C-alpha positions in Angstrom: 91.3 34.8 149.8 91.2 32.8 146.6 87.8 34.4 145.5 89.2 37.8 146.0 92.2 36.9 143.7 90.1 35.6 141.1 87.9 38.9 140.9 90.9 40.7 140.5 92.3 38.5 137.7 89.0 38.0 135.7 87.2 41.1 134.4 83.7 41.7 135.2 81.2 41.1 132.4 81.1 44.1 130.4 77.9 45.2 128.7 78.9 45.9 125.1 75.4 47.1 124.1 74.1 49.9 126.4 70.5 49.8 127.2 68.3 52.4 125.4 67.4 55.4 127.7 63.9 54.9 129.3 63.7 58.7 129.9 60.8 60.6 128.3 61.8 62.2 125.2 58.8 63.8 123.7 56.2 64.6 126.5 56.6 68.4 127.0 53.9 69.2 129.6 53.8 72.9 128.5 52.3 71.7 125.2 49.3 70.1 126.8 47.4 73.2 126.1 47.7 72.6 122.5 45.9 69.1 121.9 46.8 68.6 118.3 50.5 69.0 119.1 50.2 67.0 122.4 48.6 64.0 120.7 51.5 64.0 118.4 54.0 64.0 121.1 52.0 61.4 123.0 52.3 59.0 120.0 55.9 59.6 119.5 56.5 58.7 123.3 54.5 55.5 122.9 56.8 54.6 119.9 59.9 55.4 121.9 58.6 53.2 124.8 58.3 50.6 122.2 61.9 50.9 121.1 62.8 50.5 124.9 60.7 47.5 125.4 61.8 45.6 122.3 65.4 46.0 123.5 64.4 44.6 127.0 62.7 41.7 124.9 65.9 41.0 123.0 68.1 41.1 126.1 65.4 38.6 127.7 65.9 36.2 124.8 69.9 36.2 125.2 69.4 35.5 128.8 67.1 32.6 128.0 69.9 31.1 125.5 72.7 31.9 127.8 72.0 33.0 131.3 74.4 34.3 133.8 73.9 36.2 137.2 75.4 39.6 136.0 72.9 39.5 132.9 69.8 38.6 135.1 70.7 41.4 137.4 71.1 43.9 134.7 67.8 42.8 133.0 65.9 42.9 136.3 67.2 46.6 136.7 65.5 47.8 133.4 61.9 47.3 134.7 61.9 50.4 136.9 62.8 52.7 133.7 59.9 51.1 131.6 57.4 51.6 134.7 58.6 55.3 134.9 58.2 55.9 131.2 54.6 54.5 131.4 53.9 56.8 134.4 55.2 59.9 132.4 53.1 59.0 129.4 49.8 58.4 131.5 50.6 61.8 133.5 51.0 63.5 130.2 47.6 62.1 128.7 45.9 63.2 131.9 46.9 66.7 131.6 45.1 67.0 128.3 42.0 69.3 128.1 39.4 66.6 127.4 36.7 69.2 126.5 38.9 70.4 123.6 39.3 66.8 122.3 37.1 65.5 119.5 35.7 62.1 119.8 38.2 60.6 117.3 41.0 62.0 119.1 39.6 60.5 122.5 39.4 57.2 120.9 43.0 57.3 119.5 44.5 58.6 122.6 42.7 55.8 124.7 44.0 53.0 122.0 47.6 54.5 122.3 47.5 54.4 126.1 46.4 50.8 125.8 49.5 50.1 123.6 51.5 51.7 126.2 49.9 49.4 129.0 50.7 46.4 126.9 54.2 47.6 126.5 54.6 48.1 130.2 53.0 44.7 130.9 55.8 43.1 128.6 58.5 44.9 130.6 57.1 43.4 133.6 57.0 40.0 132.1 60.5 40.0 130.9 62.4 41.9 133.6 60.4 40.4 136.6 58.7 37.2 136.0 61.3 35.6 133.4 64.2 36.9 135.4 62.8 35.1 138.4 62.2 31.6 136.4 65.7 32.0 135.0 67.1 32.6 138.4 65.4 29.6 139.8 66.9 27.2 137.0 70.3 28.7 138.1 69.4 28.2 141.9 68.7 24.6 141.4 71.8 24.1 139.0 69.5 22.0 136.9 69.0 23.8 133.5 66.8 22.6 130.7 68.5 20.5 128.0 70.0 22.3 125.2 67.3 20.9 122.7 64.6 22.3 125.1 66.1 25.7 125.6 66.5 25.9 121.9 62.6 25.1 121.4 61.7 27.8 124.0 64.1 30.1 122.2 62.6 29.6 118.9 59.2 30.2 120.5 60.3 33.3 122.0 61.6 34.6 118.7 58.3 34.3 117.1 56.7 36.2 119.9 59.5 38.7 119.7 59.1 39.1 115.9 55.4 39.7 116.3 55.9 42.4 118.9 58.5 44.2 116.5 55.9 43.8 113.6 53.2 45.1 115.9 55.0 48.3 116.7 56.1 48.6 113.2 52.3 48.7 112.2 51.5 50.9 115.1 54.1 53.5 114.0 52.8 53.6 110.3 49.1 52.8 111.2 49.5 49.8 108.7 46.4 47.5 108.7 48.2 44.9 106.6 51.0 44.8 108.9 48.8 44.5 111.9 46.8 41.8 110.3 50.1 39.9 109.6 50.7 39.9 113.3 47.2 38.2 114.0 47.5 35.8 111.2 50.6 34.2 112.8 48.4 32.7 115.5 48.6 29.2 113.9 52.4 29.2 113.3 52.7 30.2 117.0 50.1 27.8 118.3 51.9 25.0 116.4 55.3 25.9 117.8 53.9 26.4 121.4 52.4 22.6 121.4 55.6 21.2 119.9 57.6 22.9 122.6 55.3 21.8 125.4 55.4 18.2 124.0 59.2 18.4 124.1 59.4 19.7 127.5 56.9 16.9 128.8 58.8 14.2 127.1 61.9 14.9 129.0 60.4 15.1 132.5 62.5 12.7 134.7 61.4 11.0 137.8 63.3 13.1 140.6 61.8 15.9 142.6 64.7 18.1 141.0 63.5 16.9 137.5 59.8 17.9 138.5 60.9 21.3 139.6 62.6 22.0 136.6 59.8 20.8 134.3 57.5 23.2 136.3 59.8 26.1 135.6 60.0 25.2 132.0 56.3 25.3 131.7 56.0 28.5 133.4 58.4 29.9 131.0 56.6 28.7 128.0 53.5 30.2 129.5 55.2 33.5 129.8 56.1 33.5 126.2 52.7 32.7 125.1 51.6 35.9 127.2 54.2 38.1 125.4 52.8 36.9 122.1 49.4 37.7 123.2 50.5 41.2 124.2 51.8 41.7 120.7 48.5 40.6 119.3 46.6 43.0 121.5 49.0 45.9 120.1 48.0 45.0 116.6 44.3 45.0 117.5 44.6 48.6 119.1 46.6 49.8 115.9 43.5 48.5 113.8 41.3 50.4 116.1 43.2 53.4 115.7 43.3 53.2 111.8 39.6 52.6 111.7 38.9 55.5 114.4 37.2 53.0 116.9 36.9 53.1 120.5 39.2 50.6 122.4 38.3 47.0 122.4 36.3 46.1 125.6 39.2 44.2 127.0 41.0 47.6 127.1 38.3 49.9 128.3 39.6 49.5 132.0 43.0 50.9 131.2 41.5 53.5 129.0 38.9 54.6 131.4 41.4 54.9 134.3 43.2 57.9 132.3 39.8 59.2 131.2 38.9 59.4 134.9 41.9 61.5 135.8 41.3 63.9 133.1 
């Protein structure tokens, strides 16, 4: 009875910043018969996907700093939209007439598909894995200290900024911008080491403390993976600019689409 009364008196948490729509904006399947136009639309859709995922990453940072159950639920719901957008991009690429594409166009398309794969992986990382970890903190009612959460948020912000820079480099095919992302490795690694040391220094003797510590280490590892995905997007941008084939680490993703064509 009291709980129902509180629900009536306290308004539900309002999302003052509506999420970006994950609906495809550029893939028009009728244009797959015109390769030049279709490749341009494919690139635009990957950039659109980048905007959507960057918004998901921003919301992930906010949930890391100040998590609530409603926020986690909304963040978890964003994953299906990112996955659907990736599926639309892959289907559109698969319909392109491969025989009419020049080798350079095929390389470009496969690198762009690699970027979309990394974006999808980032969406999963935030909306599934990080949401689960933050939910575990809330479950055990034993959140990291304010200082530890601040350290993790600072590490997250570097990774987030690198993702933004990587997508800016991709959009402009800017080699210097892509290399700036790669050159932040030392900065990120230093902050990563500092964060892990701080987390380790605060581990307590209780089982609950150890459980919290393991969740913190897992969270830091996910942030590291976010940064590595941003680096791989930067590498793909360099390959696009230099008209190169996808890197060996991207070959599986690219060949999956190629086989479907």
